[in-house]
N, CA, C and O atoms as CSV, one atom per row, in Angstrom:
chain,resi,resn,atom,element,x,y,z
A,1,MET,N,N,44.541,141.879,91.548
A,1,MET,CA,C,42.796,140.722,91.302
A,1,MET,C,C,43.635,139.603,90.555
A,1,MET,O,O,43.640,138.478,91.056
A,2,ILE,N,N,44.444,139.870,89.226
A,2,ILE,CA,C,44.613,138.848,88.583
A,2,ILE,C,C,45.954,138.196,89.516
A,2,ILE,O,O,46.214,136.994,89.560
A,3,ARG,N,N,46.811,139.394,90.318
A,3,ARG,CA,C,47.748,138.166,90.815
A,3,ARG,C,C,47.146,137.497,92.369
A,3,ARG,O,O,47.678,136.735,93.175
A,4,ASN,N,N,46.170,137.986,92.352
A,4,ASN,CA,C,45.475,136.829,94.090
A,4,ASN,C,C,44.575,136.161,93.468
A,4,ASN,O,O,43.616,136.452,94.183
A,5,ARG,N,N,44.155,135.483,92.673
A,5,ARG,CA,C,43.602,134.805,91.439
A,5,ARG,C,C,44.820,133.831,91.286
A,5,ARG,O,O,44.612,132.650,91.562
A,6,ALA,N,N,46.248,134.261,90.814
A,6,ALA,CA,C,47.272,133.145,90.348
A,6,ALA,C,C,47.539,132.871,91.537
A,6,ALA,O,O,47.512,131.666,91.788
A,7,LEU,N,N,47.851,133.716,92.575
A,7,LEU,CA,C,48.334,132.961,94.182
A,7,LEU,C,C,47.310,131.886,94.561
A,7,LEU,O,O,47.478,130.701,94.849
A,8,SER,N,N,46.610,132.358,94.509
A,8,SER,CA,C,45.190,130.828,95.017
A,8,SER,C,C,45.589,130.119,94.419
A,8,SER,O,O,45.818,129.078,95.034
A,9,VAL,N,N,45.960,130.092,92.904
A,9,VAL,CA,C,45.958,128.906,92.099
A,9,VAL,C,C,47.084,128.092,92.252
A,9,VAL,O,O,47.095,126.952,91.786
A,10,ALA,N,N,48.134,128.618,92.926
A,10,ALA,CA,C,49.277,128.317,92.591
A,10,ALA,C,C,49.667,127.846,94.790
A,10,ALA,O,O,50.703,127.329,95.209
A,11,VAL,N,N,48.701,128.183,95.468
A,11,VAL,CA,C,48.369,127.342,96.443
A,11,VAL,C,C,47.757,126.518,96.301
A,11,VAL,O,O,48.137,125.576,96.995
A,12,ARG,N,N,46.623,126.233,95.522
A,12,ARG,CA,C,46.252,125.329,96.022
A,12,ARG,C,C,46.631,123.742,95.272
A,12,ARG,O,O,46.447,122.615,95.733
A,13,LEU,N,N,47.202,124.152,93.999
A,13,LEU,CA,C,48.283,122.940,93.157
A,13,LEU,C,C,49.269,122.403,93.867
A,13,LEU,O,O,49.561,121.216,93.727
A,14,GLN,N,N,50.143,123.510,95.036
A,14,GLN,CA,C,51.147,123.119,95.921
A,14,GLN,C,C,50.605,122.339,96.629
A,14,GLN,O,O,51.003,121.191,96.822
A,15,HIS,N,N,49.354,122.980,97.252
A,15,HIS,CA,C,48.935,121.791,98.454
A,15,HIS,C,C,48.266,120.263,98.339
A,15,HIS,O,O,47.971,119.387,99.152
A,16,LEU,N,N,48.141,120.513,95.997
A,16,LEU,CA,C,47.414,119.349,95.997
A,16,LEU,C,C,49.031,118.106,95.839
A,16,LEU,O,O,49.067,116.901,96.091
A,17,LEU,N,N,50.082,118.958,95.375
A,17,LEU,CA,C,51.397,118.309,95.260
A,17,LEU,C,C,51.853,117.741,96.529
A,17,LEU,O,O,51.918,116.512,96.571
A,18,ASN,N,N,52.151,118.348,97.479
A,18,ASN,CA,C,52.334,118.259,98.868
A,18,ASN,C,C,51.495,116.833,99.362
A,18,ASN,O,O,51.825,116.024,100.229
A,19,ARG,N,N,50.336,116.843,98.508
A,19,ARG,CA,C,49.303,115.846,99.666
A,19,ARG,C,C,49.949,114.217,99.408
A,19,ARG,O,O,50.057,113.380,100.305
A,20,PRO,N,N,50.218,114.074,98.414
A,20,PRO,CA,C,50.685,113.057,99.000
A,20,PRO,C,C,51.911,112.790,99.857
A,20,PRO,O,O,51.727,112.123,100.875
A,21,ALA,N,N,52.846,113.118,99.649
A,21,ALA,CA,C,54.091,113.380,100.295
A,21,ALA,C,C,53.499,113.175,102.240
A,21,ALA,O,O,53.801,112.493,103.219
A,22,VAL,N,N,52.757,114.006,101.955
A,22,VAL,CA,C,52.199,113.955,103.529
A,22,VAL,C,C,51.261,113.033,104.422
A,22,VAL,O,O,50.918,113.070,105.604
A,23,ARG,N,N,50.979,112.138,103.286
A,23,ARG,CA,C,50.508,111.186,103.775
A,23,ARG,C,C,51.049,110.359,103.780
A,23,ARG,O,O,50.621,109.377,104.386
A,24,ARG,N,N,52.501,110.310,102.986
A,24,ARG,CA,C,53.664,109.228,103.192
A,24,ARG,C,C,54.176,109.543,104.399
A,24,ARG,O,O,55.165,108.872,104.695
A,25,GLY,N,N,53.681,110.690,105.541
A,25,GLY,CA,C,55.126,110.505,106.342
A,25,GLY,C,C,56.445,111.443,105.907
A,25,GLY,O,O,57.305,111.921,106.648
A,26,VAL,N,N,56.294,111.554,104.286
A,26,VAL,CA,C,57.676,112.397,103.796
A,26,VAL,C,C,57.656,113.924,103.880
A,26,VAL,O,O,56.662,114.384,103.318
A,27,ASP,N,N,58.530,114.919,104.461
A,27,ASP,CA,C,58.923,116.068,104.443
A,27,ASP,C,C,58.730,116.476,103.111
A,27,ASP,O,O,59.548,116.251,102.218
A,28,PRO,N,N,57.141,117.367,102.882
A,28,PRO,CA,C,57.309,118.071,101.441
A,28,PRO,C,C,58.567,118.627,101.142
A,28,PRO,O,O,58.915,118.514,99.966
A,29,GLU,N,N,59.412,119.257,101.989
A,29,GLU,CA,C,60.686,120.304,101.544
A,29,GLU,C,C,61.739,120.168,101.212
A,29,GLU,O,O,62.571,120.906,100.685
A,30,ARG,N,N,61.708,118.337,101.795
A,30,ARG,CA,C,63.209,117.797,101.874
A,30,ARG,C,C,63.807,118.164,100.572
A,30,ARG,O,O,62.959,118.577,99.781
A,31,GLY,N,N,65.155,118.133,100.062
A,31,GLY,CA,C,65.371,118.678,98.998
A,31,GLY,C,C,65.388,119.681,98.740
A,31,GLY,O,O,66.095,119.784,97.738
A,32,ALA,N,N,64.893,120.914,99.137
A,32,ALA,CA,C,64.930,122.007,98.715
A,32,ALA,C,C,65.740,122.834,99.173
A,32,ALA,O,O,65.568,123.958,98.700
A,33,SER,N,N,66.710,122.735,100.035
A,33,SER,CA,C,67.872,123.446,100.374
A,33,SER,C,C,68.600,122.880,99.124
A,33,SER,O,O,69.259,123.816,98.671
A,34,THR,N,N,68.756,121.911,98.458
A,34,THR,CA,C,69.777,121.582,97.583
A,34,THR,C,C,69.399,122.115,96.667
A,34,THR,O,O,70.386,122.563,96.082
A,35,VAL,N,N,68.124,122.462,95.925
A,35,VAL,CA,C,67.742,122.960,94.922
A,35,VAL,C,C,68.587,124.729,95.174
A,35,VAL,O,O,69.449,125.276,94.486
A,36,GLU,N,N,67.849,125.225,96.485
A,36,GLU,CA,C,68.699,126.555,96.381
A,36,GLU,C,C,69.927,126.606,96.625
A,36,GLU,O,O,70.581,127.641,96.489
A,37,TRP,N,N,70.448,125.410,97.050
A,37,TRP,CA,C,72.537,125.504,96.678
A,37,TRP,C,C,72.707,125.539,95.322
A,37,TRP,O,O,73.525,126.352,94.892
A,38,VAL,N,N,72.103,124.822,94.534
A,38,VAL,CA,C,72.211,125.167,93.363
A,38,VAL,C,C,71.668,126.500,92.258
A,38,VAL,O,O,72.014,126.950,91.166
A,39,ILE,N,N,71.036,126.669,92.884
A,39,ILE,CA,C,70.677,128.260,92.449
A,39,ILE,C,C,71.807,129.385,92.849
A,39,ILE,O,O,71.918,130.401,92.162
A,40,ILE,N,N,72.279,129.253,93.498
A,40,ILE,CA,C,73.278,130.008,94.403
A,40,ILE,C,C,74.471,129.749,93.754
A,40,ILE,O,O,75.343,130.540,93.395
A,41,ALA,N,N,74.388,128.206,93.615
A,41,ALA,CA,C,76.026,127.925,92.438
A,41,ALA,C,C,75.645,128.940,91.468
A,41,ALA,O,O,76.267,130.002,91.523
A,42,ALA,N,N,74.912,128.832,90.760
A,42,ALA,CA,C,74.596,129.132,89.112
A,42,ALA,C,C,74.852,130.843,89.193
A,42,ALA,O,O,75.654,131.393,88.438
A,43,VAL,N,N,74.102,131.548,90.156
A,43,VAL,CA,C,74.517,133.208,90.529
A,43,VAL,C,C,75.778,133.378,90.756
A,43,VAL,O,O,76.324,134.354,90.240
A,44,VAL,N,N,76.529,132.484,91.569
A,44,VAL,CA,C,77.686,133.166,91.757
A,44,VAL,C,C,78.744,132.386,90.285
A,44,VAL,O,O,79.625,133.035,89.722
A,45,PHE,N,N,78.507,131.420,90.033
A,45,PHE,CA,C,79.202,131.549,88.545
A,45,PHE,C,C,78.861,131.996,87.147
A,45,PHE,O,O,79.529,131.739,86.146
A,46,LEU,N,N,77.951,132.565,87.184
A,46,LEU,CA,C,77.702,133.449,85.913
A,46,LEU,C,C,78.472,134.810,86.470
A,46,LEU,O,O,79.392,135.429,85.934
A,47,LEU,N,N,77.743,135.090,87.813
A,47,LEU,CA,C,78.787,136.763,88.172
A,47,LEU,C,C,80.332,136.354,88.210
A,47,LEU,O,O,81.160,137.259,88.096
A,48,ALA,N,N,80.776,134.976,88.372
A,48,ALA,CA,C,82.312,135.149,87.994
A,48,ALA,C,C,82.799,135.108,86.610
A,48,ALA,O,O,83.907,135.592,86.380
A,49,ILE,N,N,81.995,134.506,85.502
A,49,ILE,CA,C,81.957,134.749,84.630
A,49,ILE,C,C,81.836,136.328,83.888
A,49,ILE,O,O,82.606,136.871,83.096
A,50,THR,N,N,80.955,136.660,84.298
A,50,THR,CA,C,80.850,138.264,83.667
A,50,THR,C,C,81.694,139.087,84.523
A,50,THR,O,O,81.424,140.271,84.321
A,51,VAL,N,N,82.885,138.893,85.664
A,51,VAL,CA,C,83.286,140.039,85.998
A,51,VAL,C,C,84.902,139.216,85.530
A,51,VAL,O,O,85.869,139.964,85.676
A,52,GLY,N,N,85.165,138.063,85.104
A,52,GLY,CA,C,86.166,137.672,84.543
A,52,GLY,C,C,86.184,138.296,82.690
A,52,GLY,O,O,86.919,139.006,82.004
A,53,THR,N,N,85.064,137.613,82.524
A,53,THR,CA,C,84.968,138.415,81.020
A,53,THR,C,C,85.818,139.891,80.908
A,53,THR,O,O,86.766,140.188,80.182
A,54,LYS,N,N,84.963,140.826,82.099
A,54,LYS,CA,C,84.847,142.508,81.940
A,54,LYS,C,C,86.850,142.461,82.199
A,54,LYS,O,O,87.675,142.917,81.407
A,55,ILE,N,N,87.114,141.828,83.418
A,55,ILE,CA,C,88.747,142.563,83.684
A,55,ILE,C,C,89.765,141.897,82.186
A,55,ILE,O,O,90.806,142.439,81.817
A,56,THR,N,N,89.087,140.504,81.439
A,56,THR,CA,C,89.691,140.204,80.842
A,56,THR,C,C,90.012,141.138,78.967
A,56,THR,O,O,90.996,141.065,78.230
A,57,SER,N,N,88.420,142.077,78.762
A,57,SER,CA,C,88.461,142.782,77.647
A,57,SER,C,C,89.004,144.272,78.363
A,57,SER,O,O,89.118,145.160,77.518
A,58,VAL,N,N,89.390,144.731,79.906
A,58,VAL,CA,C,90.047,145.610,80.603
A,58,VAL,C,C,91.167,145.382,80.193
A,58,VAL,O,O,91.550,146.294,79.460
A,59,VAL,N,N,91.935,144.536,80.325
A,59,VAL,CA,C,93.358,144.374,80.380
A,59,VAL,C,C,94.085,143.984,78.395
A,59,VAL,O,O,95.207,144.176,77.927
A,60,ASN,N,N,93.158,143.564,77.926
A,60,ASN,CA,C,93.108,143.589,76.078
A,60,ASN,C,C,93.635,144.945,75.735
A,60,ASN,O,O,94.762,145.350,75.449
A,61,GLU,N,N,92.280,145.615,75.873
A,61,GLU,CA,C,92.214,147.140,75.743
A,61,GLU,C,C,93.668,148.369,76.301
A,61,GLU,O,O,93.905,149.440,75.743
A,62,GLN,N,N,94.326,147.879,77.332
A,62,GLN,CA,C,95.491,148.526,78.014
A,62,GLN,C,C,96.453,147.621,77.514
A,62,GLN,O,O,97.406,148.295,77.121
A,63,LEU,N,N,96.644,146.511,77.355
A,63,LEU,CA,C,97.425,145.655,76.338
A,63,LEU,C,C,97.636,146.694,74.768
A,63,LEU,O,O,98.697,147.182,74.378
A,64,ALA,N,N,96.387,146.797,74.154
A,64,ALA,CA,C,96.946,147.287,72.750
A,64,ALA,C,C,97.314,148.821,72.868
A,64,ALA,O,O,97.744,149.425,71.886
A,65,LYS,N,N,97.174,149.302,73.825
A,65,LYS,CA,C,97.199,150.994,74.112
A,65,LYS,C,C,98.655,150.877,73.932
A,65,LYS,O,O,99.282,151.697,73.260
A,66,ILE,N,N,99.408,149.502,74.737
A,66,ILE,CA,C,100.657,149.508,74.774
A,66,ILE,C,C,101.512,149.066,73.680
A,66,ILE,O,O,102.706,149.365,73.712
A,67,LYS,N,N,101.167,148.580,72.989
A,67,LYS,CA,C,101.611,148.214,71.975
A,67,LYS,C,C,101.760,149.131,70.830
A,67,LYS,O,O,102.232,148.723,69.769
């Protein structure tokens, strides 16, 4: 019930926010793809940092065993 209520409020809020853009003839989803690409790039960047850190720690452990 709370989920349905929150969804209803979110839909109404989105409708109110997009109404002025629709009146001006502007696509309300304009720029959405840019935001999506920024989010995807951030996720990929964080994943690369995580993998790089893990690889570095494994290499350092093996280097310590060799010494």
